[in-house]
C-alpha positions as CSV (number, residue, x, y, z in Angstrom):
1,M,-20.3,-161.8,-96.5
2,A,-21.1,-160.1,-99.8
3,H,-24.1,-158.2,-98.5
4,S,-22.0,-156.5,-95.9
5,F,-20.3,-154.4,-98.5
6,L,-21.5,-151.9,-101.0
7,L,-19.2,-153.5,-103.5
8,Q,-17.2,-156.6,-103.5
9,A,-15.1,-157.8,-106.4
10,T,-13.8,-161.3,-106.2
11,D,-10.8,-162.9,-108.2
12,I,-10.8,-160.2,-110.8
13,R,-8.4,-161.1,-113.7
14,K,-7.7,-159.2,-116.9
15,S,-5.4,-160.3,-119.7
16,Y,-4.3,-158.4,-122.7
17,G,-3.0,-161.3,-124.9
18,A,-0.1,-162.9,-122.9
19,V,-0.1,-159.9,-120.5
20,E,-1.8,-160.4,-117.2
21,A,-2.8,-156.8,-116.0
22,L,-4.8,-158.1,-113.0
23,R,-4.1,-161.6,-111.4
24,G,-6.8,-162.6,-109.0
25,V,-7.6,-159.3,-107.2
26,N,-10.1,-159.1,-104.5
27,F,-11.6,-155.7,-103.6
28,H,-14.3,-154.4,-101.3
29,I,-15.8,-151.2,-100.0
30,S,-18.5,-150.1,-97.7
31,R,-20.8,-147.2,-97.7
32,G,-19.2,-144.0,-96.3
33,E,-15.6,-145.6,-96.5
34,T,-12.8,-144.0,-98.2
35,V,-10.3,-146.6,-99.7
36,A,-7.0,-145.3,-101.1
37,L,-5.8,-147.4,-104.0
38,I,-2.2,-147.1,-104.5
39,G,0.8,-148.7,-106.4
40,D,3.6,-147.9,-108.8
41,N,3.0,-147.2,-112.5
42,G,1.8,-150.5,-114.1
43,A,0.8,-152.0,-110.9
44,G,-2.9,-152.6,-112.0
45,K,-4.6,-149.7,-110.5
46,S,-5.9,-148.1,-113.6
47,T,-7.1,-151.5,-115.0
48,L,-9.0,-152.2,-111.7
49,V,-10.6,-148.7,-111.7
50,K,-11.6,-149.1,-115.4
51,I,-13.3,-152.5,-114.4
52,L,-15.1,-151.0,-111.4
53,S,-16.2,-148.1,-113.5
54,G,-17.6,-150.2,-116.3
55,A,-15.1,-149.0,-118.8
56,T,-13.4,-152.3,-119.1
57,R,-14.8,-155.9,-118.7
58,P,-12.7,-158.4,-116.7
59,T,-11.5,-161.5,-118.2
60,S,-12.8,-163.4,-115.3
61,G,-14.0,-162.9,-111.7
62,A,-17.2,-161.7,-110.0
63,I,-18.6,-158.4,-108.8
64,A,-21.4,-157.9,-106.4
65,F,-23.2,-154.6,-105.7
66,E,-25.3,-154.3,-102.6
67,G,-25.2,-158.1,-102.3
68,R,-26.4,-158.7,-105.9
69,N,-24.1,-160.2,-108.5
70,I,-23.8,-157.8,-111.5
71,A,-22.2,-157.6,-114.9
72,L,-20.5,-154.1,-115.2
73,D,-20.5,-154.3,-119.0
74,N,-20.4,-150.6,-119.6
75,T,-20.3,-147.2,-117.9
76,D,-24.0,-146.5,-118.3
77,I,-24.7,-149.7,-116.1
78,A,-22.2,-148.4,-113.5
79,R,-23.8,-144.9,-113.4
80,D,-27.3,-146.5,-113.1
81,L,-26.1,-148.3,-110.1
82,G,-24.7,-145.1,-108.6
83,I,-21.0,-145.4,-109.5
84,E,-19.4,-142.3,-110.8
85,T,-15.9,-141.8,-111.9
86,V,-14.0,-138.5,-111.8
87,Y,-10.8,-138.8,-113.9
88,Q,-7.8,-136.6,-113.7
89,D,-8.8,-134.4,-116.5
90,L,-12.3,-134.1,-114.8
91,G,-14.3,-134.5,-118.1
92,L,-15.5,-131.0,-118.1
93,C,-16.6,-129.1,-121.3
94,S,-14.7,-125.7,-121.2
95,N,-17.2,-124.1,-123.5
96,L,-20.3,-124.8,-121.2
97,T,-21.2,-123.2,-117.9
98,V,-20.8,-124.7,-114.4
99,A,-24.6,-125.7,-114.3
100,E,-24.5,-127.1,-117.9
101,N,-21.6,-129.2,-117.0
102,I,-23.2,-130.6,-113.9
103,F,-26.3,-131.5,-115.8
104,L,-24.4,-132.6,-119.0
105,G,-26.3,-135.7,-120.5
106,R,-29.0,-135.2,-117.8
107,E,-30.6,-131.8,-118.7
108,M,-33.8,-130.9,-117.2
109,I,-36.6,-130.3,-119.7
110,R,-39.8,-128.2,-119.3
111,R,-42.7,-128.3,-121.7
112,L,-44.6,-125.3,-122.9
113,G,-47.4,-126.6,-125.1
114,P,-45.7,-128.5,-128.0
115,L,-42.3,-126.9,-127.2
116,R,-39.6,-128.5,-125.1
117,M,-37.0,-126.1,-123.4
118,L,-34.2,-126.4,-121.0
119,A,-35.3,-125.7,-117.4
120,K,-32.3,-123.4,-117.0
121,R,-33.6,-121.7,-113.8
122,E,-34.1,-125.1,-112.0
123,M,-30.8,-126.4,-113.2
124,H,-29.0,-123.4,-111.9
125,R,-30.8,-123.7,-108.6
126,R,-30.0,-127.3,-108.1
127,A,-26.4,-126.9,-109.3
128,A,-25.9,-124.1,-106.7
129,H,-27.2,-126.5,-104.0
130,A,-24.9,-129.2,-105.1
131,L,-21.9,-126.9,-105.0
132,K,-22.7,-125.6,-101.5
133,D,-20.1,-126.5,-98.9
134,L,-17.9,-128.1,-101.6
135,S,-15.3,-125.3,-101.8
136,I,-14.4,-122.1,-100.1
137,N,-14.2,-120.4,-103.5
138,V,-17.4,-121.7,-105.2
139,P,-17.9,-120.8,-108.8
140,R,-21.0,-119.1,-110.0
141,T,-23.2,-121.5,-111.9
142,T,-23.5,-119.2,-114.8
143,A,-19.7,-119.0,-115.1
144,S,-17.9,-120.6,-118.0
145,V,-15.8,-123.6,-116.9
146,A,-13.0,-122.2,-119.2
147,G,-12.3,-119.4,-116.7
148,L,-12.3,-121.6,-113.5
149,S,-9.2,-122.5,-111.4
150,G,-8.2,-126.1,-110.9
151,G,-9.9,-126.3,-107.6
152,Q,-13.1,-124.8,-108.8
153,R,-13.1,-127.4,-111.6
154,Q,-12.7,-130.1,-109.1
155,A,-15.7,-128.7,-107.2
156,V,-17.8,-128.9,-110.3
157,A,-16.9,-132.5,-110.9
158,L,-17.6,-133.5,-107.4
159,A,-21.0,-131.4,-107.4
160,R,-22.0,-133.5,-110.5
161,A,-21.5,-136.6,-108.5
162,R,-23.1,-135.2,-105.4
163,L,-26.3,-134.0,-107.2
164,W,-27.0,-137.4,-108.5
165,E,-26.5,-139.0,-105.1
166,R,-23.9,-141.3,-106.2
167,A,-23.3,-144.4,-103.9
168,M,-19.7,-144.7,-104.9
169,I,-17.2,-142.2,-106.5
170,L,-13.8,-143.2,-108.0
171,L,-11.4,-140.3,-107.8
172,D,-8.3,-140.5,-110.0
173,E,-5.5,-138.3,-108.9
174,P,-8.0,-135.6,-107.6
175,T,-5.3,-133.0,-106.7
176,A,-2.6,-133.7,-109.1
177,A,-2.7,-130.3,-110.8
178,L,-3.7,-128.2,-107.7
179,G,-1.7,-125.9,-105.5
180,V,-1.5,-126.2,-101.7
181,Q,-4.6,-124.1,-100.9
182,E,-6.7,-125.7,-103.6
183,T,-5.5,-129.3,-102.6
184,R,-6.8,-128.4,-99.0
185,R,-10.2,-127.2,-100.4
186,A,-10.5,-130.3,-102.6
187,M,-9.8,-132.5,-99.6
188,D,-12.5,-130.6,-97.6
189,S,-14.9,-131.3,-100.5
190,M,-13.9,-134.9,-100.6
191,R,-14.7,-135.1,-96.8
192,Q,-18.1,-133.5,-97.2
193,I,-19.0,-136.2,-100.0
194,R,-17.8,-139.0,-97.7
195,N,-19.7,-137.7,-94.6
196,E,-22.9,-137.9,-96.8
197,G,-22.5,-141.7,-97.0
198,T,-20.8,-141.9,-100.3
199,A,-18.1,-144.5,-100.7
200,V,-14.8,-143.0,-102.2
201,V,-12.1,-144.9,-104.0
202,L,-9.1,-142.5,-104.0
203,I,-6.4,-143.2,-106.6
204,T,-3.4,-141.1,-105.7
205,H,0.5,-141.1,-105.4
206,S,0.3,-138.6,-102.6
207,M,1.3,-140.4,-99.4
208,P,0.2,-137.5,-97.1
209,M,-3.2,-137.5,-98.7
210,V,-3.5,-141.3,-98.3
211,M,-2.6,-141.1,-94.6
212,E,-5.0,-138.2,-94.0
213,M,-7.9,-139.0,-96.1
214,S,-8.3,-142.8,-96.2
215,D,-9.9,-145.4,-93.8
216,R,-8.3,-148.2,-95.5
217,V,-5.3,-148.6,-98.1
218,V,-5.2,-151.2,-100.9
219,V,-1.7,-151.6,-102.4
220,M,-1.2,-153.1,-105.9
221,R,2.0,-154.5,-107.3
222,R,2.4,-156.2,-110.7
223,G,-1.2,-157.0,-111.0
224,E,-1.8,-158.4,-107.6
225,K,-3.2,-156.9,-104.4
226,V,-0.3,-157.1,-101.8
227,G,-1.7,-154.8,-99.2
228,D,-5.1,-154.2,-97.6
229,V,-4.7,-152.5,-94.3
230,S,-6.7,-150.1,-92.0
231,T,-5.0,-146.7,-92.2
232,S,-5.3,-146.5,-88.4
233,K,-2.8,-149.3,-88.1
234,L,-0.1,-147.5,-89.9
235,E,2.4,-145.6,-88.0
236,S,3.7,-143.9,-91.1
237,A,3.6,-144.2,-95.0
238,D,6.9,-146.1,-94.9
239,A,5.1,-149.3,-94.6
240,L,3.1,-148.5,-97.7
241,V,6.3,-147.6,-99.6
242,S,7.7,-150.9,-98.7
243,L,4.7,-152.8,-100.1
244,I,4.8,-150.7,-103.3
245,T,8.5,-151.5,-103.8
246,G,8.4,-155.2,-102.7
247,A,10.6,-154.7,-99.6
248,T,7.6,-156.0,-97.7
249,E,5.9,-159.0,-99.4
250,R,2.3,-158.8,-98.3
251,W,0.1,-157.2,-95.6
252,I,-3.5,-158.1,-96.1
253,E,-6.0,-158.1,-93.3
254,E,-9.2,-160.2,-93.1
255,P,-12.0,-158.2,-94.8
256,A,-14.5,-156.7,-92.3
257,P,-17.3,-154.3,-93.1
258,F,-16.5,-150.6,-92.5
259,A,-19.3,-150.0,-89.8
260,A,-18.0,-153.0,-87.9
261,R,-14.4,-151.6,-87.9
262,M,-15.6,-148.1,-86.9
263,A,-17.6,-149.7,-84.0
264,E,-14.5,-151.6,-82.9
265,G,-12.3,-148.5,-83.0
266,A,-14.8,-146.5,-80.9
267,A,-14.8,-149.3,-78.3
268,T,-11.1,-149.2,-77.8
């Protein structure tokens, strides 16, 4: 049932002229659930993410958010609903401070008579709170983003989503440019976001990350969803590779809300 999921997309199709980028894709996610979205280049992952983020409109299909049918016509609508996208380049402005990036486009203003000024002290206080626990090496809120490491930049992007209490975050290759230690820190940050009840869609080519971080895996191939399986049912990533390459045709479980699956797992 649609109201059981935070977001449910049904029969999503997207065509660019004669090219069908998505061919009747169904996708759902519950609060607090991490879903890995995987597939080869050109499989349709990016198109689906753009549709879920409001950046692209589907040719046809329906999307429900918290049980209510919606039209994700632009990214502003998605953000108003609580859907945030953290792209691989993170979308940060290198010439601004950490706090300024976290509040970019949502700056806090204080009034002093007829004057309007940035409430910088409050912005820095709230930014520091949002960054707390997200990384071992948390950057100062007054630091310029230009001087931050890749992991610190990732923490800033996640803190921006955390501050505004996002219901769902789309993470596009969140550790692609990070070293081993910073990848571990970024994964810890993602767990913190998830544990606070945020749904996470994780787009990645890293099979170890998929196996460690996800509750469920959705596999795309040539514009279709060919896999949708609980991670706990996978003995290894080999089954996912087989779905990606076509060695295995399909493996799609019946959709069930995340809370119900967690309860079932705890009972066994």
